C-alpha positions in Angstrom: -41.9 43.7 84.8 -44.0 42.7 87.9 -47.7 42.6 87.4 -48.3 44.0 90.9 -46.3 47.0 90.0 -48.1 47.9 86.8 -51.6 47.3 88.0 -51.7 47.9 91.8 -54.0 50.4 93.5 -57.2 52.2 92.6 -55.4 54.6 90.2 -58.6 55.9 88.6 -60.1 57.5 91.7 -56.9 59.4 92.4 -56.4 60.3 88.7 -60.0 61.6 88.4 -59.5 63.7 91.6 -56.3 65.2 90.3 -57.6 66.0 86.8 -60.8 67.5 88.3 -58.6 69.8 90.4 -56.7 71.0 87.4 -59.9 71.5 85.4 -61.4 73.6 88.1 -58.2 75.7 88.3 -58.3 76.2 84.5 -61.9 77.3 84.7 -61.1 79.9 87.4 -58.1 81.1 85.4 -60.2 81.7 82.3 -62.9 83.5 84.3 -60.5 85.8 86.1 -57.9 86.4 83.3 -59.9 85.9 80.1 -58.6 84.1 77.0 -54.9 83.6 76.8 -54.9 83.2 73.0 -55.3 79.4 72.8 -57.6 78.9 69.8 -59.0 75.7 71.2 -60.5 77.6 74.1 -61.7 80.7 72.3 -65.2 81.5 71.0 -68.6 79.9 71.6 -70.1 79.6 68.1 -73.7 80.0 67.4 -76.4 78.2 69.3 -77.6 76.5 66.1 -74.1 75.3 65.4 -73.7 74.0 68.9 -76.9 72.0 68.7 -75.9 70.6 65.4 -72.5 69.5 66.7 -73.9 67.7 69.8 -76.6 66.0 67.7 -74.0 64.7 65.3 -71.8 63.5 68.2 -74.7 61.6 69.7 -75.4 60.0 66.3 -71.7 59.0 65.8 -71.4 57.6 69.3 -74.6 55.6 69.0 -73.4 54.2 65.7 -70.0 53.3 67.1 -71.4 51.6 70.1 -74.2 49.7 68.4 -72.4 48.4 65.3 -73.0 44.7 65.0 -70.4 42.5 66.7 -68.8 39.5 65.1 -69.3 36.1 66.7 -65.8 36.1 68.1 -66.0 39.6 69.5 -69.4 38.9 71.0 -68.0 35.8 72.8 -65.0 37.7 74.2 -67.4 40.5 75.3 -69.7 38.1 77.1 -66.9 36.3 78.9 -65.1 39.5 79.9 -68.3 41.0 81.1 -69.0 38.0 83.3 -65.4 38.1 84.7 -65.8 41.8 85.6 -69.1 41.1 87.3 -67.7 38.3 89.3 -64.7 40.2 90.5 -66.8 43.1 91.7 -69.3 40.8 93.4 -66.4 39.0 95.1 -64.9 42.2 96.4 -68.2 43.6 97.5 -68.9 40.4 99.5 -65.5 40.1 101.1 -65.0 43.8 101.7 -61.3 43.6 100.7 -59.1 43.1 97.7 -57.0 40.0 97.2 -53.8 42.1 97.4 -52.7 41.9 101.0 -56.4 42.0 102.1 -56.5 45.7 101.5 -59.9 47.1 102.6 -62.1 48.4 99.8 -62.3 52.1 99.8 -65.5 53.6 101.4 -68.0 54.6 98.6 -66.2 52.5 96.1 -69.3 50.4 95.3 -67.5 47.2 96.0 -65.2 47.5 93.1 -62.0 46.8 94.9 -58.7 48.0 93.5 -58.0 48.3 89.8 -55.0 46.0 90.0 -57.1 43.1 91.4 -59.8 43.7 88.8 -57.4 43.6 85.9 -55.6 40.5 87.2 -58.8 38.6 87.9 -60.3 39.4 84.5 -57.1 38.4 82.6 -56.9 35.2 84.6 -60.5 34.2 83.9 -60.1 34.8 80.2 -56.8 32.9 80.1 -58.6 29.9 81.8 -61.4 30.2 79.2 -58.9 29.6 76.5 -58.1 33.1 75.3 -54.6 34.6 74.9 -55.2 37.3 77.6 -52.8 39.5 79.4 -52.4 42.6 81.4 -51.2 45.4 79.2 -49.2 48.5 80.0 -49.0 51.4 77.6 -46.4 54.0 78.2 -45.7 57.1 76.1 -43.3 60.0 76.2 -44.1 63.7 76.4 -44.4 65.6 73.2 -45.1 69.2 72.3 -48.8 68.9 72.9 -49.4 66.1 75.4 -47.7 65.0 78.6 -46.1 61.6 79.2 -48.2 58.9 80.8 -49.0 55.3 81.2 -52.1 53.1 81.5 -52.9 49.5 82.3 -55.8 47.4 81.0 -56.5 43.9 79.7 -56.5 42.6 76.1 -57.0 39.4 74.2 -54.8 38.7 71.2 -56.0 36.2 68.6 -54.3 35.1 65.4 -56.2 35.0 62.0 -55.8 32.6 59.2 -53.7 35.2 57.4 -51.2 35.1 60.3 -52.0 38.6 61.6 -52.9 39.3 65.2 -56.2 41.0 66.2 -56.5 42.7 69.6 -59.7 43.0 71.6 -59.3 45.7 74.3 -60.9 45.3 77.7 -61.2 48.4 79.9 -63.3 47.8 83.1 -63.6 51.5 83.9 -64.2 52.9 80.4 -66.9 55.5 81.3 -64.8 56.8 84.2 -61.9 57.6 81.8 -64.1 60.3 80.1 -65.8 61.8 83.1 -65.1 65.5 83.5 -65.5 67.4 86.8 -67.1 70.4 85.1 -68.5 69.0 81.9 -71.6 70.6 80.4 -74.9 68.9 80.1 -74.4 67.7 76.5 -71.0 66.2 77.3 -72.3 64.5 80.5 -75.1 62.9 78.4 -72.5 61.4 76.0 -70.5 60.1 79.0 -73.6 58.5 80.4 -74.2 56.7 77.1 -70.8 55.0 77.3 -70.7 51.5 78.6 -69.2 51.2 82.1 -66.8 48.6 80.7 -65.6 48.5 77.1 -64.8 45.3 75.3 -64.1 45.6 71.6 -61.6 45.7 68.7 -59.1 48.5 68.6 -60.8 50.1 65.5 -64.1 50.3 67.3 -62.4 51.9 70.3 -60.7 54.4 68.2 -64.0 55.6 66.8 -65.5 56.1 70.2 -62.4 57.9 71.5 -62.5 60.3 68.5 -66.1 61.2 69.2 -65.5 61.8 72.9 -62.3 63.8 72.4 -64.1 66.1 69.9 -66.9 66.5 72.5 -64.4 67.4 75.2 -62.8 70.0 73.0 -66.2 71.5 72.2 -67.2 71.4 75.9 -64.0 73.3 76.8 -64.6 75.9 74.0 -68.2 76.5 75.1 -67.1 76.8 78.8 -64.3 79.2 77.9 -61.7 76.7 79.2 -58.5 75.6 77.7 -58.4 72.1 76.3 -56.6 70.0 78.9 -53.8 68.1 77.2 -54.9 64.8 78.8 -58.3 65.2 77.0 -56.7 65.4 73.6 -57.3 62.5 71.2 -53.6 61.6 70.9 -53.3 61.3 74.7 -56.5 59.3 75.1 -55.7 57.0 72.2 -52.3 56.3 73.7 -53.9 54.6 76.7 -55.2 51.7 74.7 -53.8 52.0 71.2 -50.1 52.6 71.8 -48.0 49.5 71.5 -48.2 47.9 74.9 -46.2 45.5 77.0 -48.2 42.4 77.8 -47.6 40.4 81.0 -49.2 37.1 81.8 -51.6 37.7 84.8 -50.1 34.9 86.9 -46.5 36.0 86.4 -44.7 36.8 89.7 -41.6 38.8 90.2 -39.1 37.8 87.6 -41.4 35.1 86.2 -42.9 37.0 83.4 -41.4 38.6 80.3 -43.0 41.8 79.0 -43.7 41.3 75.3 -44.3 44.4 73.1 -47.3 43.8 70.8 -47.2 45.1 67.3 -50.8 45.1 66.3 -51.4 43.4 63.0 -47.9 42.0 62.7 -47.7 38.5 61.3 -44.9 37.8 63.9 -47.1 38.8 66.9 -48.8 35.4 67.3 -45.4 33.7 67.4 -44.4 35.8 70.4 -47.5 35.0 72.5 -48.2 31.8 74.5 -50.5 29.2 72.9 -54.1 29.1 73.8 -54.9 26.9 76.8 -58.4 26.1 75.3 -59.8 25.0 72.0 -59.1 27.2 69.0 -62.1 25.9 67.1 -64.5 28.6 68.3 -62.2 31.3 67.0 -61.6 30.0 63.4 -65.1 29.5 62.1 -65.9 31.0 58.7 -68.5 33.7 58.4 -69.3 34.9 54.9 -65.9 33.8 53.5 -63.9 35.5 56.3 -62.9 34.1 59.7 -64.6 35.3 62.8 -61.3 36.8 63.9 -60.9 38.9 60.8 -64.2 40.6 61.4 -63.9 41.1 65.2 
């Protein structure tokens, strides 16, 4: 697999535009033709129940985002955040991406293309001593969700027990949940999300669960059908499906895509060794290693 192929282009702007088009079409269809019988889009519920629901979602999201980070997770978050800031500053100053000097899109806020961002972040973390890679998740169509694929960055670290722990890095996390016609309560939840997410898969799963439940409620209150790409199974597949990992510097034919089985004792054997010191990742905290409590 070629890194440029899995991460090239500003896929999120196009994706959001397409999804927004379909959401608007669904809204118009519901307004003109009424409910088609999909139970997820039917009914509004009482005002008191709605207020209680959104209050609970705000509480759960706040809890999920503010839970104390372990030392190892905090270090990765700091280093990844700095890498994201640097790549955005570099593209804003140069006015072009590193891939064939493609001009940054007007109104893009100096973000450059997604492929360059992912590659730069993965390379910086690799240089800092982390086992970082560009990940590609790909899933097949099922009865309730369409097929899809998604690229992001992760860091895989071994624990003393031999298991692998993954820390997911998504530079455009907030944008993944933006909805063209979301209600005020849903938009408030989206605004509370970090622009970039860096955290363990379990932490990410909790945030995704809250946001997908909120999207479902938003669709119900707006008399819209629940778009399949808003469902929890689909959104989780972006980051929590077993990915293929490719070293950020691998050129055509130079890198081998390695499927990662999260938590597998064999995973660490498949990954390249750390280029930096491992000492900062194996300190004990309360009888457990930092990696075991990431």
